[in-house]
C-alpha positions as CSV (number, residue, x, y, z in Angstrom):
1,M,27.2,3.5,-15.7
2,I,23.5,3.5,-15.9
3,R,22.0,7.0,-16.6
4,D,18.6,8.5,-16.7
5,W,16.7,8.4,-19.9
6,P,15.8,11.9,-21.1
7,V,12.1,12.6,-21.7
8,I,11.6,14.2,-25.1
9,S,7.8,14.5,-24.8
10,R,5.0,13.5,-22.4
11,E,1.3,13.2,-23.2
12,Q,-1.5,12.2,-20.9
13,I,-3.6,9.7,-22.9
14,G,-6.1,8.6,-20.3
15,D,-7.5,10.0,-17.1
16,F,-9.4,7.6,-14.9
17,R,-10.8,7.9,-11.4
18,L,-7.7,6.6,-9.5
19,F,-4.9,7.0,-12.0
20,S,-3.9,8.5,-15.3
21,L,-2.0,7.0,-18.2
22,T,0.9,8.8,-19.8
23,K,2.8,8.1,-23.0
24,K,6.4,9.3,-23.0
25,T,8.9,9.6,-25.8
26,V,12.3,8.9,-24.3
27,R,15.9,8.6,-25.6
28,S,18.2,5.8,-24.5
29,P,21.4,7.4,-23.1
30,R,23.4,4.3,-24.3
31,T,22.2,4.0,-27.9
32,G,20.5,7.3,-28.6
33,E,17.5,5.4,-29.9
34,I,14.1,6.9,-29.3
35,S,11.3,4.8,-27.8
36,E,7.7,5.2,-26.5
37,V,6.9,4.0,-23.0
38,Q,3.7,4.2,-20.9
39,T,3.4,5.0,-17.2
40,L,0.6,5.0,-14.7
41,Q,0.4,8.1,-12.5
42,F,-1.1,6.7,-9.3
43,P,-1.3,8.5,-5.9
44,D,0.9,7.3,-3.1
45,W,-0.8,4.8,-0.7
46,V,-0.4,3.6,2.8
47,L,-0.7,0.2,4.6
48,I,-1.1,-0.1,8.3
49,L,0.0,-3.1,10.4
50,A,-2.2,-2.4,13.4
51,L,-1.5,-4.5,16.6
52,T,-4.0,-4.7,19.4
53,P,-2.8,-4.7,23.0
54,G,-3.1,-8.5,22.9
55,E,-0.7,-8.6,19.9
56,N,-3.4,-9.4,17.3
57,V,-3.1,-8.0,13.8
58,V,-6.2,-6.1,12.6
59,M,-6.9,-7.5,9.1
60,V,-9.5,-7.0,6.5
61,R,-11.1,-9.1,3.8
62,Q,-12.4,-7.4,0.7
63,F,-13.2,-8.2,-2.9
64,R,-10.5,-7.1,-5.4
65,H,-11.5,-6.5,-9.0
66,G,-8.0,-7.2,-10.4
67,T,-7.9,-10.8,-9.2
68,E,-11.7,-11.1,-9.0
69,R,-11.6,-12.7,-5.6
70,V,-11.7,-11.8,-1.9
71,C,-8.3,-11.0,-0.5
72,V,-6.9,-11.0,3.0
73,E,-5.2,-7.6,3.6
74,L,-4.1,-5.0,6.0
75,P,-6.1,-1.7,6.2
76,G,-4.8,0.9,3.8
77,G,-5.6,3.3,1.0
78,L,-4.6,6.4,-0.9
79,V,-2.6,9.2,0.6
80,D,-5.0,12.2,0.5
81,P,-3.2,15.5,0.0
82,G,-5.7,17.1,2.4
83,D,-4.4,14.9,5.2
84,G,-1.0,16.7,5.2
85,S,1.2,13.6,5.5
86,P,1.2,9.8,4.7
87,E,1.1,9.2,8.5
88,L,-2.1,11.1,8.9
89,S,-3.5,9.3,5.8
90,A,-2.6,6.0,7.5
91,R,-4.4,7.0,10.7
92,R,-7.5,8.1,8.8
93,E,-7.6,4.9,6.7
94,L,-7.2,2.7,9.8
95,L,-10.1,4.5,11.5
96,E,-12.4,4.6,8.4
97,E,-11.8,1.0,7.3
98,T,-11.8,-0.7,10.7
99,G,-12.9,1.7,13.4
100,Y,-9.6,1.1,15.2
101,Q,-7.4,3.8,16.4
102,A,-3.8,3.8,17.9
103,N,-1.9,6.3,19.8
104,T,1.5,5.3,18.4
105,V,1.9,5.1,14.6
106,T,5.5,4.7,13.3
107,L,6.9,4.4,9.8
108,L,8.2,0.9,9.0
109,G,9.4,1.6,5.5
110,V,8.7,3.0,2.0
111,S,8.7,1.2,-1.3
112,C,8.0,1.8,-5.0
113,P,5.4,-0.9,-5.8
114,Q,6.2,-1.3,-9.5
115,P,8.7,1.3,-10.7
116,A,8.6,-0.1,-14.3
117,I,5.2,1.4,-14.9
118,L,3.9,3.0,-11.6
119,T,5.0,6.4,-10.4
120,N,3.8,6.1,-6.8
121,R,5.3,5.0,-3.4
122,C,3.8,2.9,-0.7
123,F,4.3,3.9,3.0
124,F,4.1,1.1,5.5
125,Y,3.1,2.0,9.1
126,L,3.0,0.1,12.4
127,A,0.1,1.1,14.8
128,R,0.6,-0.2,18.3
129,N,-2.1,-0.8,20.9
130,A,-4.9,-0.4,18.4
131,V,-8.4,-0.5,19.8
132,R,-11.8,-0.3,18.2
133,V,-13.4,3.1,18.9
134,Q,-16.1,3.4,16.3
135,D,-17.9,1.7,13.5
136,Q,-16.4,1.7,10.0
137,I,-17.0,4.6,7.6
138,L,-16.8,3.0,4.2
139,D,-16.9,4.6,0.8
140,A,-19.6,3.4,-1.6
141,G,-17.2,1.2,-3.4
142,E,-15.9,-0.6,-0.3
143,D,-17.2,-3.7,1.4
144,I,-14.8,-4.7,4.1
145,E,-14.9,-7.4,6.8
146,I,-12.7,-6.8,9.8
147,F,-11.0,-9.6,11.8
148,E,-8.1,-10.1,14.1
149,V,-5.3,-12.7,13.7
150,P,-2.7,-13.5,16.4
151,L,0.6,-12.1,15.2
152,N,2.3,-15.5,15.7
153,E,-0.1,-17.0,13.2
154,I,0.9,-14.7,10.3
155,P,3.8,-16.7,9.0
156,A,1.6,-19.8,8.6
157,R,-1.0,-17.8,6.8
158,I,1.6,-16.5,4.5
159,R,3.0,-20.0,3.9
160,N,-0.4,-21.5,3.1
161,G,-1.2,-18.7,0.7
162,E,-4.1,-17.1,2.6
163,I,-2.1,-13.9,2.7
164,D,-0.7,-13.3,-0.8
165,H,-1.1,-9.6,-1.4
166,G,2.4,-8.3,-2.3
167,M,2.3,-5.0,-0.4
168,V,0.9,-6.8,2.7
169,L,3.8,-9.3,2.5
170,L,6.2,-6.3,2.2
171,T,4.6,-4.7,5.3
172,F,5.4,-7.8,7.3
173,F,8.9,-7.9,5.9
174,F,9.6,-4.4,7.1
175,F,8.0,-5.2,10.5
176,W,10.1,-8.3,11.0
177,M,13.2,-6.3,9.9
178,K,12.5,-3.6,12.5
179,Q,12.1,-6.4,15.1
180,G,15.5,-7.8,14.2
181,Q,13.9,-11.1,13.0
182,I,15.2,-10.6,9.4
183,G,18.8,-9.6,8.5
């Protein structure tokens, strides 16, 4: 039976704007051997699948420094503890990044994006009947283009590689599961 690995010591070795790096000394419960591992403490984040009354998906394009290219994504961002809940963070991010607002926001699912090294979770939300109510309110480090895609075009855009962001793909997976379109 797989067991938790006891943490012998923990040391923060880097503190950066969005995350911190921790070095841990751990003991294997199977062998007793001691190892060093690193983890990234990253805040939880949210992604929002916003559907307009006409069943268009509100999407964004933005440059991503990791891949050094423009990516097609869903609106989203960090869960701010001041918001009080991931749902309220999702509503805030949708409004700030796109200017869209929805009366109904429901949780589609939760995932650990990369449990080998990341400590956070991602919350996936569906916002129905989203309508544009204001201009974007972007942070200094954001440059976001908003566009709508008919929901029925999403599978083709995934197949052709236009949509390849892992968490965005997972959002659609959770959505199609809730719709009964996947197992």
